[in-house]
N, C-alpha and C positions, 0 to 999 in steps of 0.2 A: 727217444723224444723227437718229434717232428721238427722240421725247420721252423725258425721263428717267423711270425707274420711280419709284414711291413711295419705295423704299429708297434709290435713288440721290439723289433730290431732297432727302430729309429726313435722310439720314445721310451717305452717301458724299461728296456735294458739300460740305456745310458742314464736315465733318471735313477734307476735302482743303483747303478754303480756310484753315482754321485752321493746318494742319500744313505745307503745301508750302513756305512761305517759310522755315521753320526746317529742315525735313528735307532738302529737295532738295540744297542746297549741301553739307551734311554727307555725304549719300549719295554724291555725286559724289566727294568727297575720299576717303571710305572705299573706294570702288570703285577709285580709282587705286592705293591701297596693295594692295588685293586682287589686282588684275591684275598688278602688279609681282611679287607673290609667286607667283602661278600661273605666270608666265613663267619666273621664276628656278628654280622647282621642276621645270620641264619638263612641266607639266601641260597647257599649251597651247603650240602652236608659236610661235616668236619672232615670226613675221610677223603672226599673229593677235593676239598680245599687243600688238605695236606699233600695229596698227590700232585696237585698243580704247583704248589710251592716248592716241592722237591724237584720237580722238573724245571721250574724257573731258576732255582739255585744252580742246577747243572748248567743251564744256558749261560748264567752269569759268570760261572767259573771257567767257561770254555773260551779261550782267547784265540782259537784258530780262526783263520780268515773266513769271512762270510762266503757261502757257496756262490758260484757263478749263476747268473740269471739264465735259466733254461726254459722258461715259459711254463713251468709247472705251477708257478704261483704268480700273482699279479704284481706284488710290490712287497716292501718290507713288512707291512702289516700282516699279509698272508704268509710271509716267510716265518714270522713269529709263530703263527698257528701250526705250520708244518713242523718246525723244529721242536716246538713244545709237545706236540703229539708224540713225536719220536722219543723225546726225553722221558715222557710219562709212560710210554709203551701202550698207548691207546690210539684208536683212530681219531681223526680230527672231529668227527661227529660227536664224540663224547666230551669235548672240551667245554668248560664254562667260562673261560677267561674273558670272553667278550660279552658276557651277560651285563646288561645295563651299561653298555659302553659302545660307542661308535668309533669308526676310524676318524670321524670329525673331531670329537673331543680328545681322543688319544693323540692325534697329530697336534692339535692346538696345545695340549699339555706338554708333550715332549719338545715341541718347538720352544716353548717358554723355558723349559729346563735347560736346553742346550744353549740358548742365547744368554740365559742367566749365568751359566758357567763361563762362557766365553767373555762376557762383559766384566765379570769379576776379575778375570786375568788382565783384560785391557785396563781396567781401573787401577790395578796394581802397577802396571807400567806407567800410567799417567802420574800416579803419586810418586813413583821413583824418579821419573823425569823431572817433575816439578821440584822435588827436593834437590836434585842435582843442579837445576837452574838456579835455585836459591843459594846453594853453596858457592857456585861460580860468581853469582851477583855479589855476594858478600865479599868474596876474595878480591874482586876487581872493581869495588865501589869507588876507588880513587884513580882509576885509569881513564883519563879524559880522551874522548874521541869527538869527531864531528857528527852530530845528528843531522839526518837528511829529511826533507819533505819534498815530495814530487821529484825525487832523484836529484835534488840540488842541495848544496850545503845550507844548513839552516841555523842551528845553534849548537854550542858545546853541550855534550852530555857525557855519560860514562858507559863503559861496558856493563857495569853493574846495574845501572839504571835501565838499560835496554833489556837485559836478561830478567831483571825483576819484573818488568812489564810482561814479558812472555810467561813468567811463572804465575802472574796474576791471571792471565788467560787460562793457563792450565788449571788453576784452582777452581775457576768457574766451570771448566769442562769436567773436572773431577766431580763436582757437585751434581752436574747434569747427568753424568754416567750413574752416579749413585741413585739419582731420582728415577732414571730409566729402569735400573735393576729393580727398584721397588715397584714400579708399574708392571714389570714383567712377572714379579713374584707373587701372583695370585693365580689360583688354579681354575681352569675351565672344566676339569674332569668331573663327570657326573651330568654334564649337559647333554650327553649322547649326541644324536644327530643335530639337535638344536632345541628340542622341546622337552628334554628330560625324560623321565620314566615314571610309571606308576609303582615300580618296585621300591621297597623301603631301603634305599641306599643311604650311605652317610658320606657325602662328598667331602665334608670337613675333615673326616678321618683320613681320607686319601691325601688331602692337601697337607695335613699335619705330617704324615709319614714321608712325604716327598719334600718337605722343607718349605712349602709355600706359606706365605703369611696369612692367606685367607682365600676367599672364593671370588671369582668374577660375579658381580651382582646379578646379571641377567644371562640366562642360558643361550639366548640368541646371539648376544654380543660375544659370548664366550667362544663361539665357533666362527662368527662372521667378522668379528673385530680385527682390524689390522693397524690401528693407530700405533700400537706398541712396536710393530714391525717397522713402520715408517720412521718412528723416532730413533730406532737403532741405526738405520741407514743414514738418516740425515745428521744425527749427532756425530757419527764417524766422519762424514763428509765435512762438517763444520770444523771439527777439531783438527783434521789433517790439513784443511785449507789454511788455518791459522799457522800451523807448524810449517807449511810450505812457504808462507810469507817470511817466516824467520829464516828458513833455509836460503832463500834468495838474498836476504840481507847478509847472512854469513858468507855467501859466495863473494859479495863485495868486500867484506872485511879480509877475506883470504887473498883476493886479487890485489888489494891495496897493501897487503902484508901487515895489516894492523895486528892480526893474530897468526899464530903458527898453524900450518896445515897438519892436523893429526894424522900420523903415519898409518894408523890402523884403519883409516877410512879413506884411503887413496888407492888408485890404480896407476900403473905406469903407462907410458906412451909406447905404442908399437914401433915408432920410428924416431922419436925425439928423446934421447937419453936423459935430458935434464929435467923432464917433466914428471910431476906427481900430481895426478888429477883427482880432486875431491869429488868424484862422480856421485858419491853417496848423496850429496845435496841435490843433484839433478834427479836422482832416483826418488828422493823424498817428494819433490814437486810432481813427478809422474805418478807416484803412489796416491797423492792427494787427488789428482785428476781421475784415477781409476776408482777411488772411493766416491767421488762425485757421480761418476757414471753408474756405480752400483746403486747409489741413492736414487738417481733418476730412473733406473730400471724398476726399483721397488715402487716408486711413486706412479710410474706409468702402469705397472701391472695392477696395483691397487685401484687406480682410477679407472682402469678398463674393466673391472669386475663388478658384479652385482653385490649388493649388501646382503650377503648370505655366504654360506660355505662355498668357496670358489677356489679352484686351484690357482687362478691368476693371483689372488690376493693372499694366499697362504703357502701352499706347497711350492709353487714355482718361484717364489721370491727367496726361499731359504738358502739356496746355494749362493745367491748374491750377498746375503747377510753373513753367512759363514765366511765367505771370502773377504768381505769387508772387515769383519772382526779380526780375522787373522792378519790382514794387512795393517789394521790399526795397531795391533800388538807389536808387529815388527817395526812399524813406523816409530812408535815411541821408544822402543828399545834402541833404535838407531839414533834418534835425536838425543836421548839421554846419554848414550855412549859417546857421541860426538862432543857434547857439551862438557862431559867429564874430563876430556883431554884438551879442552880449549885453553890456550895460554897466549898472553900478549906477546907480540914479536916486535913490530916497529909501529906503535900507535902514532897518530899524527903529531908532529911537533907543534910547539907553541906557534912557531912562524907559519907553519902550514895551516893551522886552524885560523889564525888571524888573517892570512892572505885569502882564505876562502870566503871571508866576509861573515863567518858564523858568529862573530862577537858583536856585530853591529846592533842587534836588538838590545843587548845588555848596555851598550853605550847610550842608546836612546833612553832606556829606563833610568840610567844614571842621571840624565838631565831632569827627568820628571821628579826625582827625589829632591830636586832643588826648586821645585815649583813651576817648572816649564810645562805648559800644556802638552799632552802626549803628541798631538798631531804636529805641533811646532817642533818638538824634539825629534820626531820621526823625520820631518823635513830637513832639519839641520844635519842629521846624520846622513840623509840621502845626498845632500850636497857634498858632504865630506867624502862619501864613497865614490861619487863621480869624479872627485878631484884627485883621488889617489888611495892606495891601500892604507889600512889603519896604522901600520908601522910608520907611515910618513906624516901623520897628523901632528900638528903643533898647536900650541895655545893660540897663536895669532890666527892660524887657519880656522880653528874652531870658532873664534869670535867673528871672523869674517863670514863664516857659513851661517852664523846665527843672525847676522845683520838683517833687519827688516822682518824677521820671523818672530822675535821675542825680545824682551828687555835685555840689556847688557848682562852677560853671564858673569857670575862671581868666579873668583879664582878657584874656589872649591869645586864648583860645578864643572869647570873646564878640566880640572885635575881628575875628578871622578870619571868623566866621560872618557878621557884618554886611558886611564887605568883599566876601565872595563873593556875598552876596545883592544887592548894589547895583552890582557891577562886572562886567557880562557880558564885557567885553573881556579879563578874565583868562583866558578860554578860549584866547586867542591864544598864551599862554605854556605851555599844557598840553604836557607832554613825551611823553605816550603816543604810540608810533610810528604807530599807526593812527588817532589822534584828530584833532581839528580845530585843534590848535596850528599856527600859521603855518609854523614850521620843519618840523613833522611832515608837513603837507600837501605842502610842496615836496619833501620827501624821497620821499613816496609818488609824486609826479609823476615823479621821476627813476626810481624802480623800475618804474613802469608804462611809461615810455618804452622801457626795456630789453625789456619783454615785447612791446610792439608791434614793436620792431625785430626781434625773433626771428621773429615771424610774417611780417613783411615780407621777411625773408631767405628764408623758405620759399616765399613767393609769388613772389619774383624767381627763385628756382631753378626753380620749376615753369614759369613763363613762358619762361625760358631753354631748358629742355628742349623745350618745345613749339615754340619758334621754330627750334631746331636740327633737330627732327624734320620740321617743315615744309620747311626748306631741303633736307634730305636726300631727302625724298619728291619735291620738285620736280626735284632733280638726277637721281635714278635714273629717275623717270618719263620725263624728257626723253631720257635715254640709251637706255632700252629702246624708246622710241617712235622712235628714230633721228633725233632732232632736234638 
């Protein structure tokens, strides 16, 4: 074999190395369904169809590494022809496997098959992580902490309330992943280059045997379309960005020693023996950044392409999407594992929460329950805060602060204000259904479990359809092959 050309060495060879492990098995599987259809339709003689299917079965059973790129074939598409001819014991010129099929629709089909499988695994992780977050939220629904806005103490909340909030985000993301899988799971096979064929093919049969739910409506869109690819990349970027925000909040909780540092998710210091660094949280933030970069690459390539079959918008974005899906799978495994080990250590004390000023909104709300207009109540508490910390407030001081802002406060109003100001645990009794009250959080957990279960049912149904399609294809391919 002569030395590789510059184009082969610097593009075809590295692209082949990146793609062959993903594409080759899927192309073999798609080819089995295609040959079954061609044979059933009478487009190739039964004997030739049987020979091709026996050869494809040999390729599918061969788990040896793909051959190195040597320039004797252009890409994985032509590697399949070369290896199939060898397995069938015929020259490549006698193959029918590419009848009524183009590299365009084959690539589009196997890309969908691969992304479908990868996202099913990602969705599994999201569901597991979401349920873990709900378990921890339920367990710590009565552990009061200080909630922050703009990186400043804001109001009392609980660990359970915060994590149930993240679980709700995961529930929405789980639904979005299930929707993307549905969008992916339609077959472009049969579109050929983009205009179809005059041959009497049965694309719906191929789709059925490969577990697709139906066909792309338009053969041009089948090979030119890239919206489904963009959605994969951007959904991963969105979901990981949300998880990265949680990771940064968890870093704070660990730094303040509100929660214990999970030992399985730490690394030691090279010089400071006392340190255990939860660097996994830093890695999660970096992984989210890499996912955003992958999404940007996909968007840039799709936007730089023509609306037709174009490597920019199809083949060249695949590695970015495969990497993105792998990263998303690992990301949610890490988040779920971290949350599973999360335990309170030294949550902020009553005194610390009160001193932070986080209870002052509740103090103002207490006045409004006694008829004081909100803005006046807000101003009263503002005066009190400027005069001293809530633990120092007295009935006389409250009345003095209210002077000139509202009518004379009743004894009950003053008592309620002071109680709200110095008892952050009162938040556990809050009845608002979406709030941090312990009963409310546990009710939220129950509602979100139902949401996760609904998506899990969709996932199980899709996996079941794919398993039944696999079994049907194996059966019919063996029958047509005469085995």
